[in-house]
N, C-alpha and C positions, 0 to 999 in steps of 0.2 A: 451750019452757017459759019462762015469765016469772017472775022473782024480784025482788020489790021494784020492779016496773016496768021491769026491764032484761031483755032477751031473753037467755036462756042456750041455746046451740046444742045442748046434749045433756042428757038427763035421766038418763044412765047414772050409777049411784052412784059408780063409780071416777072418772069425769070430774068429778062434783060435789065429791068429796073433794079432788082436785087443785085444783079451782077455789077452794075454801074456803081452802086453804093459800096458794095463789097470791095471792088478794086481800089476805089478812092481811099477807103478806110485802111485797107491793107498797105497801101503806099505810105500813109501816115504812120501806121504801126511800125513798119520796117525802119523808117527814118527816125522816128522818135525813140524806138527801142535801141537802135544803134547809138543815137545821141546820148541816151541815159548811160549806156555801157561805156562809152568812150570818154565821158567827162572825167577828168582826173579827180577833182574834188567832189566827193560824194556828200550826201546829206541834203539839207534844205537848200533851196535855190534852183539852179538850172537842172541838176540831176533829178530832183523830185518833180520838177515841172515837166521834164521830158517823160518821166515815169508815169505821171498822171495822164498825159496825152496818150502814151502807149496803152495804158489800161483801158481807157475809153475807146480808143480805136480798135483794140483787140476785141472788146465786147461787141462792137458794131460788126466786126469781121465775123465773129462767132454767130451772132444772130442772123446775119444775112446768109452765111454758109449753111446754117441750120435750115433756113427757109428753102434754099436751093436744093439741099440734100433731100428734104422731104418731097420736093417735086420730082426728084429722080432717085429715090431711095436705093433701088437695087444697084445702080451704077455708082452712087456717091456716099453710101452710108459710112464708108471708111474715112472720108473727109470729115464727116460729123464727129467721128470718134477721135481723130487727131485734133480737131478743134476743141473738143471737150477736154482733152488732155492739156492742151495749151492754156485754156482758160483756168483749169484747175491748178496748174503749176503757178500761173500768175497770181491767183487768189491766195495760194499758200505763201508765195513770196511777199505779197502785199500784207497779208495777215501777220507774218513774222515781224515785219517792220512796224506795223500799226500797234501790235501788242508788245513791242520792244523786247522781243525774245533776245536772249544773250547772243552776242556774236552776230556776224553778218552771213554766215554760211547758208542758212535756210533761205534768207532773202535772195542772195546771189544765185543759189541753185534753182529756186523757184522761178525767178524772172528769166534766168538764162535758159532753163529748160523750156519755159514758155516760148521763148524766141526760137529755139531750135525746133520745137514742135510746129510752130507757125511756118517756118521755112520748109520743113518736111512736107507739110500739106501742100504748099505751093509747088514744090518740085514733083511730088507724086502726081499732082493734077496737071502740071504744065511741062514737066521735064521733056517729054517726048516731042515738044514743039519748039524747044529752045536750042539755039546753036550750041554746039559742043555737047550739051546734055543729051541731045537727041542721038548721040553715038554711044551713050552709056547703057548698060543693062538696067532694066527696071529696078532691080534691087538697089542700085546706086542712089536712086531717088529717095529711097527709104533710109539709107544708111549714111550718106555723105554729110548731111547737115549735122548729125550727131558725131561723126568722126572728126569734124572740124570743131564743133561747138563744145563737146564735153571736155577736151583738154583745156580750152580757153576758160570754161567755167571752173574747172579744177584749179587752174592757175590763179584765178581771181579769188577763189575761196582761200587758198593758201596765202596769198598776199594779204588779204584782209585779216587772217588769223595772226599773221606775224606783225601786223602794224600796231 
């Protein structure tokens, strides 16, 4: 089934319901995660507000992705694994902040790694249907989010350590 020019692997109503919630939550996670990362002044306030929205949206994305992966396990189990990595990274980043671990490195690395994993899942699942991405080899869907994200995370960790 095609929906707005994007192939949807199942027309089952339950799958489509999960997909609708999944896409909405994913959009919220992408925007709020970027918002938390781009706010100059970290700490309480807008940064933590965006971060809380990101965590909730990411959890919804993971739950809906898990449900859809269970429905098509042989085709989508890898998306479940990437989602689990994303949620685990976010949990570590959240836990580091919550427990007031010294420094910001674990928090930044956990949350940044979570965002990279989330984008990796998106591109692995949808890259072949996206303009420009459809011309790249499949391996690029797996690697490009990390190639862009890891240096940015490293830079943020180094900046936080020197502040």
